[in-house]
N, C-alpha and C positions, 0 to 999 in steps of 0.2 A: 370467442374471438373468431372473426372471419379468417379464412385461410390466408389471404394476402396480408392481413394485419398480423397474423400469427408468424408468418415468415419474416415480416419486417421486424417484429419484436425479437424473434430469435436471432436475426442478423445483428440487431443493435446489441443484444446481450453478448453475443460472440465478439463483436467489435469492442465492446467495453472491456471484455476479458483480455483481448489481444493488446489493447491500449495499456491496461494495468499490468499485464505481463511484461510489456516493454518497459514500463516505468520501473517496476521492481528489478528487472534485469539491469537497467541503467543505474539504478540506485546501488545495486551490488557492485557494478563496475567502478563507480566513482569512489568506492571505499578503499581502493588500492593503496592510497597514501595515508590512510587513517592509522593512528597508533594501535587500534585494536581491529584492524581490517578483517582478520580471519573470522572473527565473531560476526561482524556486521555483514560480511559477504554471505554467510550462511543465513543470517536473519532475513536478508532480502532475496536470496536465491530460492529458498523454499517456497515462498509465496509466488515467485516468478514461475517456477515449474508448475505449481498447483493451478495457478491462474491460466497459464498457457494450455494446460490439459482441459480446463473448462472451455476455453476458446475453441479447441479442437472438437470436443464432445461434451456439451453441457450436461449430459446424463451421468458423467463421471462423478458428479457430486453425490450420487447415491451409493457409490462404491465404498465398501467398508474401509479399505486402505486409504482412499482419498479423505474420507470423513475422519478417520483416526489421525492421520498426519496433520490435517488442518486443525482439528480440535486441540491437539497437543501444541501446535504452533500458536494458536490463538491464546491458549492458557499461558504459555511461556511469555508471550508479548504482553498480556495483561499484568502478570506478576511483575515483570521487569518495568513496565510502564508505571505501575503504582509506586514502585521504589523510586523511579526517576521523578515522578510528580511530587513525592514527599520531599526528596532532596531539593527540588526546585522551590518548593514552598518555603523551605528553611533558608535557602542560600541565594535566591535570585536577586541580582543587583541591577539588572537591566532588562530590556525586552527579551521575552522568552526565546525568540529566534536568534538572539545574540549569544545565548548560552549553549554550549555543546550538548548538555543534557536536554535542553528544550528542543533542539533539532532532532535528537535521538527519540525523544518522546513523541514528537510529531510523526516520525516515521513509524513507530510502533502503533500509533493510533490509526494511521492509514492502513497498515497491514491488517490490524484487528478488524477494522470496519469492512474492508474488502473481503477478507476471508469469511467473516460472519455473514456477509451478504451472499456469498457463494454457497456457504454451508446451508443457509436457510433456503436455497433454491433447489434442494434435492427433491422436494415433492413436486415442484413445478419449475423445470429448468429455465423457463423464461420469466417466471414470476408474474405478478400482476402489473398493471400500469404504474402504480406507485413505486413498487420495487424497481421497475425498469427506470423510472425517472430518477430515483435515488442513485441507481447504478451509474447513470449518465453523469450526474453531478459529481459523484465520488470519483469517477474515472477522469473527469476533466480537471477537477480541483488540484491534484498534486502537480500535474503538468503545467497548468497555468501558474501555480505558485512558484514552480521551479523557474519558469521563464521570467516571472516578475523579479525573483531574487537575483537571477543571473543578470538582468538588465540594470537593476538597482545596485550599482557599485558602492554607493554610500552605505547601504545596509550591510554589505559584506566587509566593510573596512575594518571592523573590530574582530572579525573572525580569525581563528588560527590559520596558519599557512596551509595546512593540509586540507582545509575546507575551501580554499580559494584557487587551488592549482590544477584541479582535474578538469572541470568543465565550467 
């Protein structure tokens, strides 16, 4: 990669991490009125911190502590996500986003996808073009989805009160 292209790719990778760090921090913040807020605040705060560290220094993904914390969190999210997916498979009565467990599963998938992408970047902090393109798509998707859901009041009409009142 040419030096200018390398700097641009590095800047995009850092920007994606700052964007996802902000998303995870916002996701943690909006849990304040959730019945199990303490759990979900931790679930989102951990990737917020890990991701912001990558935004500050992409080489941190090679650090033993960063890799260990992210691997444990990914494992936790996968196990919990499989349980939620199984429950949804058995009990879903409407659109998955209208189910509390569906929204929770969606959050766990986003966390797992992003931390896995960061985890795999330890050998090359910027990654290749394909990895960077995936990072841009993954970084924009949750924020665009959140804006869509926020604007679409009809979609939120059947949600419990704690999901409607923060943002």
